[in-house]
C-alpha positions as CSV (number, residue, x, y, z in Angstrom):
1,X,78.4,-20.0,7.0
2,X,76.4,-18.3,9.8
3,X,73.6,-20.3,11.4
4,X,70.2,-18.7,10.8
5,X,68.2,-17.6,13.8
6,X,64.7,-19.1,13.8
7,X,61.9,-16.7,14.6
8,X,59.8,-17.2,17.7
9,X,56.4,-18.8,17.0
10,X,53.7,-20.4,19.2
11,X,50.3,-22.0,18.4
12,X,47.3,-21.6,20.7
13,X,44.5,-23.7,19.2
14,X,43.6,-22.2,15.8
15,X,45.6,-19.0,16.5
16,X,49.3,-18.5,15.8
17,X,51.5,-15.9,17.5
18,X,54.7,-15.1,15.7
19,X,57.5,-12.6,15.9
20,X,58.3,-10.4,12.9
21,X,60.9,-7.8,13.5
22,X,60.5,-6.4,17.0
23,X,56.7,-7.0,17.1
24,X,54.5,-9.9,17.8
25,X,51.7,-10.7,15.4
26,X,48.5,-12.8,15.6
27,X,47.4,-14.9,12.7
28,X,44.1,-16.9,12.3
29,X,41.5,-17.7,9.7
30,X,38.0,-16.4,10.2
31,X,36.4,-16.5,6.7
32,X,39.7,-15.2,5.5
33,X,43.2,-14.8,6.9
34,X,43.5,-12.3,9.7
35,X,46.9,-10.8,10.7
36,X,47.0,-8.2,13.4
37,X,49.9,-6.8,15.6
38,X,49.8,-8.0,19.2
39,X,52.4,-5.8,20.8
40,X,55.8,-6.6,22.1
41,X,55.1,-8.8,25.2
42,X,54.9,-12.5,24.7
43,X,52.6,-13.1,27.7
44,X,50.1,-10.5,26.5
45,X,50.2,-11.8,23.0
46,X,49.6,-15.4,24.2
47,X,46.7,-14.2,26.4
48,X,45.1,-12.4,23.5
49,X,45.6,-15.5,21.3
50,X,43.8,-17.6,23.9
51,X,40.8,-15.2,24.0
52,X,40.6,-15.2,20.2
53,X,40.8,-19.0,20.1
54,X,37.9,-19.2,22.6
55,X,35.8,-16.8,20.5
56,X,36.5,-18.9,17.3
57,X,35.4,-22.0,19.2
58,X,32.2,-20.3,20.3
59,X,31.5,-19.1,16.8
60,X,31.2,-15.4,17.8
61,X,32.9,-12.5,16.1
62,X,36.4,-12.1,17.3
63,X,37.6,-9.1,19.1
64,X,40.0,-8.2,16.3
65,X,37.4,-8.7,13.6
66,X,36.5,-5.6,11.6
67,X,33.7,-6.7,9.3
68,X,31.3,-4.0,8.2
69,X,27.8,-5.1,7.1
70,X,28.3,-8.8,7.6
71,X,25.9,-10.7,9.8
72,X,27.0,-13.2,12.5
73,X,27.9,-16.8,11.4
74,X,24.5,-18.2,12.2
75,X,23.1,-16.4,9.1
76,X,22.9,-18.6,6.1
77,X,23.4,-17.5,2.5
78,X,19.8,-18.2,1.7
79,X,18.6,-15.7,4.4
80,X,21.1,-13.1,3.2
81,X,20.2,-13.3,-0.5
82,X,16.6,-14.5,-0.1
83,X,16.8,-16.9,-3.0
84,X,18.9,-19.6,-4.5
85,X,22.0,-18.4,-6.4
């Protein structure tokens, strides 16, 4: 039986960098799971993960976020809907 090769994976705070196929991917949770390709260089992917982790810690929108029509996190549901729901 052949030994299985374990995929490369690193954690940077709340962000995970993992390899799938020949590409590196970034995974984190910001309201919902976010998975984005991060290229092929491990150093660049880890640097990008560190930047995203800092943005998550600050509470700002991340550089990979693509949210149309959603206000920043400081907005409460009451101020969005204007009433109790």
